N, C-alpha and C positions, 0 to 999 in steps of 0.2 A: 646574482644572489644565493647562498648556501640556503641548505635546508632548515636551518637555525634560525635563520632571520628571517624566513618564511613564515614559520611557524610563529616565531613571532608578529607578526606582521598581521597576520590570520586571526592570533589571538587578541591582541590589541583593537582590530576592528570588528570581533565582537564582542569584547568588551562595553567601547563607547557606544557603540553602536547599541547596546543595549539600555544602556545607561542612557543615551541620547533619546530613545524612545520610549521608555516609561518615565524621564521627566519632561518630555511633550505632550505626552498622551497625559499624564496627570495637572499639567500648566493649562492645555487647553480644553480638559472637560472642567475644572475647577475656573475658569475662566469661562467660559460659554455659562455654568450656569451661575456666576456671581451674574452675567450679563442676564440671564432670566428672570435671575428674581428683580436686579433693578428693577428691568422692563416693566414683569408683568406684578410686582408685589411694591416694591421699595417705593419709587414715584407715584405711581396709583394712591399708595399711602400718604402719603403726600398733600396728595392733591385732594384726597378726602379730608382730611386733616383742617387744611386750608378749607373747605370747602362747608366743612361741618362749622369750626368759627365763626365765617363768616354767619351762617343762618343764626348760630347763636347771637350776632351781635344784628341781627335782623328780626328778632321773638318780640325783644323790648320794642322799639319803635312800632312794631307793628297792632303791639297791644295799644299803646298809647293812641296811634292813628283810631284801632276800633273807639277806645274810650269819647275820642272826641265826637266822631260817624253816632255813638249811641248817645252823648250830652243831652239831655233837654233843656237846656239850656241855648245851644246849639244850634234845636230843631226848631224849638219856640222860639228862636231871634230871626229865622229863616223863615220861619212860616208867620209871623206877624209882620213880616215886611221889609225887613232890615232899616227899618229907619235908627236908627244908633249908632254909627261905622264903629264911633269910640267904644262901644262895648263890647263889638267883636275883637278888637284890636289890643283891649285892652284882656281880654281871653288868651286868644294869641298870644300874647306877650309870657303872661303867666304858663302856659304851657310850656315857654321854648325855654322860661328860665329855670322851673318848676325839675324838671326831666332833663337838662341840660342837653335842648336836641342845637342842631345848626340852625336850621329855622322851622316855621310851623304857618300853616294855610287854610285858607277857606275859598272855595269857588263855590257860588250860587248859580243855580242854574237855570233861578227865573230871572237876575238883574246879569249874570256874567260876569259880577264885578269878582276879582282877585282881590281877596283878602289878606293880610299880611302883618306882621306885628308893626310892624309901622305904617301902619295904614291903607286904607284902600290903593291898592297900586297900579289896575289895570280893568279893563272890560277882556273878557279872552275872546276870539274870533277864531272863526273858524279860517280866517285868510288868511293869519299869521300863522307860518310854520313855528311859532314855539310857542303856539296854543293847539297844536293837534294833536298831545297827549289825550285833553281833556276828551274831547270829542271821541277819542279812540276806546278811550275808561269808561267815558258814559254809554257807550254799546256793547262795551264789553260784557259778558258774562260771570265773572271771577267780582265777588265784591272787595276786594282791595288787588292791587298790583305794585311793582317795586320795579322803577323804573331809572335809566341815571340821565341826568340833562342838565341843563343852565335853569343855574335860580333864575327865577323871574323878576326878582330883589337884585340883581346882583350875576350879570348873564356871563361875568368873566369867571364865573366859580363852576365846579360840575359837583353836582350833586345825586348824593343817591337819597330820592321821594318815593315815601310809602302813601301813596293813595286809597283813599278809602268810600266806598260809595256813603253818603248821607242820605237817608228815606225820613219819608214827614210817616206821622201814626198811623196813616193807614198804605204804607208800604210803594206813597212813592218818591221818585226820583224827586231830591230836591238840593241837591249839590253833590261835590267832594271837598273831603276834608283832610287833614293828615300832616307830619313831619319828614322835614328834609335832615339831613346826615350826612356827612361832610366826608368824602372820598379820603381824607388822607386817616379816618382810621385803619380803611383796606392797604392803605397806603400801607403806615404803620404794621401791620400785619406780614405784607408782604417781605419789609425789610427783616422783622423778626425769624421768620422762617428761614431764607438766604442765611440768616448768618448762625442758625441754630444747623443748617443740615449742609449748608455750600451748595447749595444749590439757588438757580436764577428762574423769579417767579416774575411771570408776567399775563395779562390779560388783553385778548384780541377781542374786537367785535367780529359782526357773520360776515364782513368785507374784508377781514385781515386785516385792520386798524390795530393797531399797538396801541389801545387805552389808557393804561395802569400798568406802571412800574415802579423799581426800586433806582435809588438816584444814580446806584453804581450800574445799571442798564445801559450797554452800547449796543445793541443788537438795531436795523432796519425799522423804521417807527411803519412797517407794511410787513406781511408774511413775505407778498411775491416779490419785493426787495429785496431778502434775505438771499444773500449764495448758497446757505445751506438748503432753509426753512421753505424756500420758495418751490422744493420740489415735492414737500409736504404740505403746502398749502393746501390744496382741494381736500386732501386726508386729513384736517383738521376742521374744517371748515362743512366739511357733510358731513361729518358722525359726531356723535353724542359725546363717543369717548375712543382714545384710539393712543395707541404705545408704542414706541419706534426707536430705531437710532438710526447715526447716519456718522462719517468717518471727517474729522474736521485736523486739518497742522496733526494728521500721525496718531492722532486720540479717537477713543470712541466714545461719541456725545447722546448718552440717553432723554427719550422725550415724553415726555405724556402728556397729555390735555384731554378737557372734559368740558361739556357745557357747562356752565351757570345759570338756569333755567329763571332765575330771579331778576338776572341783570341782560339775560339773551346775550351774553358775552363768555366767550371760551376761556378756559384756567390753562396757563400751558408751563409744565416742572420741565427742567431739562435739569440733568449734570454731565458735569465733563471729567469731574476729577475724582476717585473715587482712591481711598487710603489701599482698600483690600484688595483691588487692581494692583498696585503697587507692589504692597505683601506678597501678591503672588507670582510676579516678574523678579521682586527680590528673591524669592526662593528658588525659582527658575536658576536664575544666573549662581544660587549658593551650588542649586542641586549638579548646577554643571561642571561648577569648578570641584564640588567633592568628587563630583562621579571623572574628570579630568586625572584627579591627586590617585584617587583608588585604581583606576588603572593604568598609571605610571608607576606605584609599589606594586601590583600582581605583574607589570614587566616586568618590575627590579628583581622582586621574584623566582619569575620562569627565568629570567635571564641567568642570576646566579647557579638554581638549579641545573637549569638546561646544562650551562657551560660546568657543573660539575657531576654529570653525570657522563657527558663528555670528554671529560678528563678522563672521568676512568675509562671507561668505553675504550678511548686512547690507548691507558695504561694497559688494559687489558688486550686490545688490540698487537699492541708494541712489547707486551712482557712476558716471559716464558712466567705460567700459571705456578709450575713446580719450588722451583728459584729464585723470581721475583728478580732475574736479570733477562738483558733486553734479549728480542730474540731474533730470525730470521729480518719480519719486516720492519725492526728498529734499525738492524744493517743494513737493509736496502735504503731505508732513506738517511741513515747518516753517512754511509760511504762514502758520497756523491757529495757529501760537502766537508766531510775530513779531508780529501783528495784536495778539493778547491782550496781550502783554508791554507793547506800545507804549499803547495803550487806557489799562494798568492803573498805568504810569508815568506814563500822557502826556508820552509825548515821541511825536516825529516820527519818521513811517518812509517811507522814498521805494522805490523801484524803476524800475528801468534796464533798457530791453530794447534789445541790440544784435546786428545784421546786418552779415554782411563783403560792403562790395560788390565785387561781380567774381569772389567765390571759384567760381562754377560756371567761369569762362574757366578757372581755373587748373587741377580739374579735368577739365575737357575738353581742356589743353593737354597739359598734365604725367601726368595721372594718378594715378587715387586714391591710391596712395600718397604720390604728392609735396600732393596735397590735406591726408593728414591728416599730415602731419610741421606744413604751414601752421596746421590746427586746431589743435596740442600745442605747435606756437613760441605762438599768439596768446593759450591758456590761458594757460601759464607767463608770459608778459608783464600778463595782466591782473590773477595772482596776487599779482606782486611792487609791482602797484599798490595793490590793498584793500586794506582793514584788516584785520584779525584775524578781527572779530565781523560781517564783512560773509558774505554767501553769492553765490557763484559757482555759477551754475545752467548748465549745457547746455541750453537755451531747444530748440533744434534741431538740425539740419545743423551751421549755421553762425549759427546763432542765441545766444546767450547773454544770461542774466536776472539783475540783481545786486539782491538785498535786502540794504538801509541803512540798520541800526534807526541810532536817534537821529541821522537826518538830514533834513533839511526840504529842501523843492525846489531850493531854491535852493541847497543846498551840491551837490543831488545833478547840477544841472545844470553847476556847476563840476567835479563827478569827474567827470559825462559829455564833458564837451571834454578831459578828461587821457585818457581812454582812449580820445578818436578821434584825437588827437596821437600819441600812444605809436603806435599803429594805424600812421597817416597814415609814422610816421619806422619803421618796422619793416619791415625785408627779412630773407627767409629764400634763402641761396644753394643754387643747386640746379646740379648742375652750374656750368657759366661763367656761368650768370644769377643774377641778383639779384631776386628775387619781391619783390611789396611789396604790398599792400591797403589800402585806405580803410574807414569804419567807420560804418556810421548806427545815431543811436540817436535813441530817446524815450525821456522822463520824467514822473513822474506823484509825486503821493506822497498817501497816505492821509488818507484823509475821516472826519467821525465819523458819514457816512451810510451808507459805502462795504462792501456782503456781501465777500466774502476774495478773488472775483475782478474787482472791479472798478476796485482800484487797476494791476492786471497789464492790461485791456482799456484804461484810459484812457493805458498807458504804448503798449501796441502802436498804437494809432491814434496817436500821434505820431509814433511810429518810420516807419506809412504815411508820415505827412506827411513825412519829413525822405526818403524813399526818391521821393516825388512831386517834393520841392522838387530834388533831383540827386544825393542822394547826400551821405556824406563832411561828415553836419551832427548837429546837434544839436537835438532840438524837444520841445516842453512842450506841453498841451492848452491847444488855445483857449479864449480869453476866454469864459467864459459856460460852463465846464463845471465839473464840482464841483470847488470849494475845498476847501483843506486844513480840519480843525478847526479 
C-alpha cells in the first residue's frame, strides 16, 4: 500500500473514530440522564399524582363517615336499645342516596348486628373470617380506618370501606359506622393515567398478589410468577418505595413502587416505551450517517488535494525547473517504455542529442540570468518545431535530447537539420544587443541488439563528432556502427 493510501486510511480512521466516539458519548450521556430522570423523578411523580387523587377521592367518604359517627340520631338510637330497625335502615338508605356511595352500614357493639340500607343483614362473629375486620378495628387506636374487603351484602363485590368508631356521650365505644366505595373508581383512575402517560399501573397486596389493574393488563396475577418482576418482588414488598429498571425483549422497563398505607397495597407504575429515548436513538443514527458523509466528503477533498500535490511534486521531480521540459529522471522513466513500444509495434525509434555552441561565452559575458533567458528561448523554439509525440529532455546545462517515436534515422537527420537551422537563425535581444548561437547535433536509431543506453551512447558519440568537426552541424554514427534492425 502506497503512503498516499496509508495517509487517507489513517485520516479516515481518525475522523470516523472521532465522530463515532463523540456521537456515542452524547447518546449514552443523554440516554443515562433520561433513564435517571424517568427512574428517579418521572415515574415517582406519576405515583405521587395517583396517590394524591386516591386520597382526594377518600377525603369525602371519610367526612361522610365522620358525620355518621357523630350523628345524634345514630348514637341515641343505639343507646335506646335499637328498638326500631327500620329507622336505622331508612337512615342508612338516605346516606347512600344523598352522597351517592356504594353502600353504608352500622355495626352495633352491643348486639353485634350489621345494619345495611336493605335491613339488618347478620350478626358479626369472631368465628367468621369475614367479620375479623370489625374486631381488629374495635381494638385499634385510630378513630377510623380504610380497608378493602368483600361487601357483606354482596360477597362477590370488592369494596373500599371507611370505618369510623361511634362513641356514646360518655366516650364509650358503641359501634362502627361508615360507607363503602366501589373499587371501580380507583380502576377508572388507573385507566385514565395509563391513557394519559402511556404507563402500566396496577396494585399488589403485601403478599404480591395483583389486586387491581386495568382491562389491558397482561401480566401475571402474582409478582413472583412474573418472569421479570419476580426478581424484584422482595424489594417491592419490603420497601415503602423503590425505583429500578430491567431489560425485556431488548427494551428498558422502568419501575416505581410505593406503599399506599390506606389500602395496605403497593402502587406499581412501569414504563416500557419512551418517545424521548426513541428520539435520542434516531438522533444517534442521524449523527452516525452525518459523520459518515462528512468523513466521505473530507476523504474526497483530501484525495483530490493529495493527488493535486502528488502530480505537482511528480511534475517538479520529472520536469526541468528552468525550461519546463522533461529532465533526466523523466528520460530514465520514459526510455524503456519507448523502446518496448517501438519493438512491440515494430516501429523505428530515433534519438537526437543537441548541444549549444558558445553558450559558456554568453554566461561569462552577460551573466547567468541572460544565459537562463537564452536556454528558455531555445527550449520554446524546440517545442514549436517538435511533434506532440516527441519527448524533449534537457540533458545537461546546454544539452538537449530528443526521443523521436516512429522516426527512422534518415527522418531524424532531417529533423536535426531543422533544429540546427532554427537555432542558427534565432536571436535573443539583450539590451541593445542581439545574441545568437549555433547548434551541434548527433543522431542515432534503435537497433534490435541495443540495450536501453546504447542508442543514446551512439548519439552522444555522433555529437562529439559534430563538435570535433567544427560545430554547427549534424552527425550520425560512423559506418560500421550498429545498424537499425
